[in-house]
N, C-alpha and C positions, 0 to 999 in steps of 0.2 A: 348474202344468202347463197349465191351460186358458187362461192369459193373460187373466184376467177384466178386468184393468185396461187392456187394449189393444182397439183396434177389431177386430171379427171379421175373420178372413181371408177374402179373396176365393176363394183356392184353398188346399186342403190337399194336400200331397204326402206320400204314404206310402212310405217307404224312402229312405235316405240313402247309397245307393251312387252311382257316377258318374252314372247316369241321373237319379236324384232330385235330386242336387246340381246337375246341369246345368239341370234344369227350374226348380228354385227360383231359381237365380241369373239365368236368363233372364227368368223372370216379373218378378223384382225390377227388372231392367234395363229392362224394358218398362213399368214403373210399376204393377205389380200386387202387392197385399199377399198374402203367402202364409205358411204355416207348413210345416215339414218335420219329420215324425215318424219315428223309427227305433226298432224294437223292441230291437235290440242295445244293451247298456249302453256298449260301447266299440267303436271301429273294428276291423275284422277285420285280422289280420296276414297273411291268405292272399293270395297273388298270383294271384287268379283270372283276371284279364285283364292282358295285358302289352303287346301291340302296339297302336299308335295309327296309324290310316291317314292318308294325306295329306289326305283330305277332313275328317277330324275335327280335324286341326291347323288347317285353314282356319276351322272353327267356333271353335276355341280362340282364333284370332287375332281374330275378330270379338268374342268375349267379353272379350278382354283378358288372357288367362292363357297365351298360347302361349310367351312367353319363359320363364316359370317352369317350364313343362312341358319345354321343350327343355333348359334348364339342369339339370334333374333326371334327364333320360333319356339314352338311348344310341341312336344311329342304327343301324337294322338294315339292313345293306347287301347281304345275300344269304344263300346256303346252301352249306354244305360237305356233300356227299353221297357216301356210299360204300355199295355194294350187294354183298352176298355176299363180303365181304372184299376186293373190288377196291380199287385205289388211290383215295383220296378226290379228288374234283374240286370246285372252288368255282364256284358259279353266282352271279355278281354281278347285282344288280338296279340298273339305272341309271334313276333318276327325276329326273335333274337338270333336265329341262325342265318340271317341275312346281313350284309354289310351295314344296312341302315334300316330304321323303322319308317313310319309315316310321320311326317312333320306338318304342323300347322303354322303358317306364316301369312299374314295378310298381303294381298297383292301389291298394295302401295309400297310395302317394305321390300318385297321381292324386287320391284322395279327400282327402288333406290339403290339396293346393293348391286344390281346388274348395271345400272347407270354409272355408279362409281367405278366398277370393274372396267367398263368400256372406256371411261376417261383415262384409265391407266395405259391404254393403247393410243392415247392422244385423240380420241374421237368423242365429240360431243353430240348429243341429240339436237337436231335443228328443229326447234319448236315453233309452232305457229305457221308451219309451212304446209300448205295444202296442195295436193296433186289434182289438177283438173283437166289433164290431157295426157294421153299416152299413145305414142306412134312407134312402130318397129320398122326398121329398114335394114335388111341384111343382119349383120352381127352387132347392130347398135340400137339402143332404145332411147327415144327422146321423151322426157317428161316435161309437161307444162306446169309451172308452179305459181302459186300466189303466196307471197310472204306475209308476215304479221302486220306489215304496214300497208298491205293491199297492193304492193308492187308486183307486177308480173315478171316472171323470169322463166328460164328453162334449164335443163341439165341433161347430159348424155351419160350413158353407162353401157357396158357390154351386156350386163344382166340386171334385171330388176326383180325383187321379190316382194310380193304383196303380203305383209303381215298386218294388214289394216282392218282386221276384225270381221264380224259377221256381215256388216253392211259394206264390205270392201269395194272401194272405188276401182282398184286394180282389177278385181274379178269382173265387175260390170263392164269396165273398158275393154276387157278381153272377150266379152260376150259368152262367158262360161256359165252354163246353167248351174243353179244351186238348188238341187232337187231335194224335196222332202216335204215335211208337214209340221204342224204344231199341236201340242196337247190342247184339249179344249178348256182345261182349267187354268185360271190365272193364279199366280203366286205373288207373295210379297216377302221382302227381306228387311231386316233391320239390324244395325249394330247397336247393342244396348248393354247396360249393366243389369244382371239378374241377381235377385236375392231369393233364397230358398228358406222360408221360415220353418219348414217341416224337415222330414228325413229324406226328401227327394233329391237333395243336392248331389250331383255326380262328383266323383273324385277328380282331381286335377288330370287334365288330358283325356277325359272321358266325355264323349258327346252324349246328348240327351235326345231321345226320340219318343214322343208320346203320341198315341193314336187312339182314335175312336172309330171303329169300323162302321160303314154305312152300306146298305144294300144298293146295288146297281149304280154306284157312283164312287168317286175317290174317297178314301178315309179322311176324316178331319185330322190334321197334323199339327204338331208343334215340335220343330227340330231346332236344337241349339248346339252350335259347334263352338268349343272354347277357343278364345283368342289368347295370345300371350300377354295378357294383362289381368290383374286381379279382378275377378268377377265379371269380365266382359265376354260376351258371346255374340256370334252372328246367328240370328234366329230366322227361320223360314217357315212358311205356312201357306195354306190356300188363302187367296184374297176374297173378300165378300163381293158379291155381284154389284153392290152399290158403288164400290170403289173401282171394280174392274170395268165398268161401262163408262167411266169418266176418262177423259183424255183421248189421245189418238197416237198414231205412229205405228211403225212396224213392231211385230210381236216380239221377236227374239232379242235377247240382250237385256241386262238388268238396268241399263241406263236408257230406258224407253222414255217417250214423251208423256207417259201416264203419270199422274201424281203419286208420290210415295205415300205409304200409309203413315198415319200419326202414331204416337206412342199408345193412345187409347185403342186404336185398331189392333195393335199387337197384343195389348193386355187383354182385350176382349176374347181373343183366341185362347190365351193362357188360362183365363178364368173358366172358360167353357170346358176345356180338356182336363185341367188340374186345378180345381177351385181352391183358392187359399194356399196353394203350394208354390207359386211363382209370381214374383213382382218385378216388373220391368221398369227401368228408369234410365235417365241420361242418354236419350236417343241421339246418336252421333250422325247417322244418316239412315235413309230407308229408300226402298225402291219397289216398284211393282213391275212384273214381267210375265211373259208366257214362255214356256219351254218349247223350243224348237228342235227338230232333228233333221239336219240337212247335210248333204255331201256334194261337193263340186263334181261335176261330170269329168273333169280332168284337172290336174295340178300344174299344167304347164301349157303355155302357148308361145312357141318360138323361144325367145330369150327371156321370157317373163315366167316366174313361178309364183305359186301360192303356198302359204304355210299357216298353220294354226286355225283360228276361227274363220279366216277368210276362205277355208276350204272344207271345214267340218265343224258343226255344232251339234250338241246332243244334250240330254238331261244331265244335270250335275251329279247324279248318283255315282258314288265312288270317287269323286274328285279327279276325273280322267281328262277334262278338257284342256286346261293349261299345260298339263304334263304331256299330253299327246302332241300339242303344238311345240313345246320346247324340244321334244325329241325329233319332230319334223325338222327343226332348224339344225339340230345337232347332226342329223343324217345328211342334210343338204350341204352344210358348210364345207366339209372336207372334200366333197366331190367337186363343188365349184372351185375350190382352191387348186385341186390337181389339174382341172381343165384350164383354168386361167393361167397357170404357170407352165402350161404346155407339157405336163407330165402324164396326162391321160387323155384319151380321145374324147370328143364331145359326147359320144354315145354313152359314156358313164352316166351322164345326167339323166338319161331315160330311166335309170334304176331308182331314182327318187320317188317318182309316182308308183312304179312297180312295187316298191317296198312299203311306202307309207300309206297309200290309199287303202289297201286291204286292212291295215291296222285300224284306220278310222272307221271302215265299214263294220268291223267286229265291235269296236267300242260303241258305235251307235246302236247296233242290234242288242248288245248286252245291257246298255244303260237304259234303253227304252223298255226292255222286258223287265228289268229290275224295278223301274219306276211304275210300270203298270201293275206289278205284283207286289207293291210295297206293303200292302196289308195282309198278304197271303202268308200262311204258315208253311213251313217246309223243313227239310233236313238241315244239317250243319252246313254252313256256307264255306266254300274254299277260301282259306285264309290268304292265299296268294292271288286271288282273283283281281284285286285292284292294285297290286304292286307294280305291274308292268314288267316284272322280271321275266315272265314267260313269253313276251313278244318275240317272235322268230320270223325271219325272212326265208326260212328253209321251204323248199317245195314250190316257191313262186317263180313264175317266168320273168326273165328280164332283170334279175336282181344281180347285185355286185358281189357274187360269191362264185367260187370255182368248184364247190362241191367236194370231191375227194372221197375218202373211205367212209364207210358207216362206222358208228361207234360200236365197240364190242359189247356183247351182252354178258350178264352174270357178274358184273362188278358191283361193289357196294355203292349205296347212295341212290339218288334219283337218276333219271335217264341222263346218260352222258351227253355232252354237247356235240353237235355236228354243225356243218356249214350252215350259216344263217341264224344260229342260236347266239344269245348273249354269252360272252366269255365269263364264266363264273370266277369269283374271287377264290383265293386259297391263302390261308395264313401259315405261319411257322416257317417261312423261307429264310435262309441265311445266306449272307454274302461276306466274303472275306473282308476284314477291316471295318465292318459295320457292326456296332455293338448290339443294336436292336434287331429283332426279327423283322422280316418284310412280308408284305402281302403280294399276291399276284397283281393287284391293281397298281402297286408301285412300279412294277415292270412295264405295265401297259400304258401308263400315264404319258401323255404327249400327243404329238400330231403325226407320228409315223405309223405304218404298219409294223407289227412285231411278229417275227417267227420264233416260236418257242419249241426247242428241240429237246426230246427226252433222251438222256444218255444212259449207258449201262455202267458208268463208273470207270471205264478204262481210258487210258491216254489216247488210244486210237479213236475212240468215239469223240473225244474232245477235239482232237485234230481235225476230224471230219466237220465238226461244227464251225471250227475256225476257218476251214476252207470255204464253207457255205457263206460265212460272213464276208469273206473276201470277194466271193462271186457276186453277192447282192450289193456290195458297196458300189458297183458300177451301174446299178439300176437307176432309171430315171424316176422311179417312184420311191419316196423316202421309206426305208425299211431298216429295222434293227433286228439283231439275232440275240436271243437269250438261250443259254444252254442250262438245262435243268438236270443236275446230278442227284443220284440217290444219296441218302444220308451217309455220312462218314466216308465218302469217296476220296477225300484228300487231294483233289486234283489241283494242279497249278493254274493260275489265271491265264487264259488265252489272250491273244490280241484281237481286237475288233469284235469281241463277243462278251456279253454279260454272263458270267458263270454264277449260278445260284444253286444252293443245295436244298432239296426238299426234305429238310430235317424232320418235320412233323408228319410227313406223308400226305399233307393236304392236297398238293397238286395231283399226285397219283390218283387219289380218290375222286377228285373233281373232274379230271380229264381222261383218265384211263388209257394213257398213251403207253405203248410198248417202246422198248429201246430202239432208237433210230427213227421213231415216228415224230411228227411235229404238227402243230396247229399254226395257222396264219391268222392273226387278229387284226381287224381293220382299225382305223383311227377312232371309230365310234364304239369300239369295244365289242363288236360282233365277229364271230368266226367267219372268215372267208373260205376256209378250207382246212381239212385234216387229212393226213396221209404220210407217205414216206418222205423223210427229210430231203432226199435228193430231188424231189419234185417241187420244192418250194418256189423256185424262180419261175417255173412255168405257171404255177398256180397264181402267183402275184400278177403276172401279165394277164391272165384270164380274168382275174377278179376285177381289174380296171378296164377290161374290154380291149386290151392291146395284144391279146394272143389267142 
């Protein structure tokens, strides 16, 4: 269990859900030795998380697992809504201008794909291994372990990350408060086959939400999210008090100790809200739970970090929970790697909480408000609200960005990106010798920082970018240079720089850079800086806290 014949791990990840698996895989991709421990002897069958946001799919693309996820999933294209027995109406969600839409994929399938991906780095999940002690001493953390055979052991690492869920042992061991509250209403879930004998059946990829409003209390609900199997849905609704008062255990999490509802319990709600319109069968699993909204007081104590549900939980509205946790892991991995490899100061790790905790605060506030107002009528909803495309670290204190110039005004498109914003994609790029056009994400994919310099099409500008590439080659922080030429420039390939032509004008529209200007993009796809190209080296040092 302790892998005594191997070199000690740089990082131990506690918890092998989607967040822990993402973190372990990203650490490995960035060249960091890690172990991943999981208390459960076998993967869970519960579909705790289902929706995958467009931003998480961009993360999956960078990791190299997006095709497997899409092949196993189902595109979620909108909502079929009916209130108080009125005719149902379908509200479609058009995200065709984004690199990806919203995908539905059951959490057990997500975990299987990520586990297989992690195995490609030679790392296996150590199952049945519980952590029952944690001690920090200087720059080393000791974990006391109990293996599947009951044998006690221990392990050391420089860093430990608790991805062990809402009831996190790591968080409890650190004494970090998990502040918040729970909704007063109990809920129940079920994985079932649904038949629709009437005209209520939603189209493929369309969720169903039926409501009957009630005064001074939550509406009666029947929500069905399609699964990537014929006729299968994950249904959720309020639980009857007779069921809610049975059992015990902590409230949050769908795997509580309370008894799960029967198929008859689920059918009773369907009959009450849509009589004769929905028939449930083939119950695969069910659960009863209460919705909590809690946020850890801090994300770090010494050499130990928290990520995912271990540091934030909230209502499932909009499918933000797992996605927020995966992006925690994606944010932390490259920073840990730079520090572990001596390429950035330890202070860079402070930016993890500075960037990610405000994101969780916003998600909690927004999902709570949406859950409270689920039966209220209102105007058109922002179609990008749940995509996580708009998450930005700009304007926060202590973040890993260097700032730089503001974006110019008056150019076409939405607000142009500045330091702290997600780097947008751009299509229609061309590179010599490559038959197909490229995207901006093709240039950014990988574990390096990328400096993208806008050229005016002259040989002199190209020579300047080549000189910048030579200067940055000596940097301790891995960084690449891409030179973006205007369409038809016909420049010769430089040495040490990727020359790309903006043939369709997509890059210019998305970034709004003038000739001689540049953006510096972090390994997680966020802008660290924008400004004059000659300032890139200084901006890189500042972004990692070394200058």
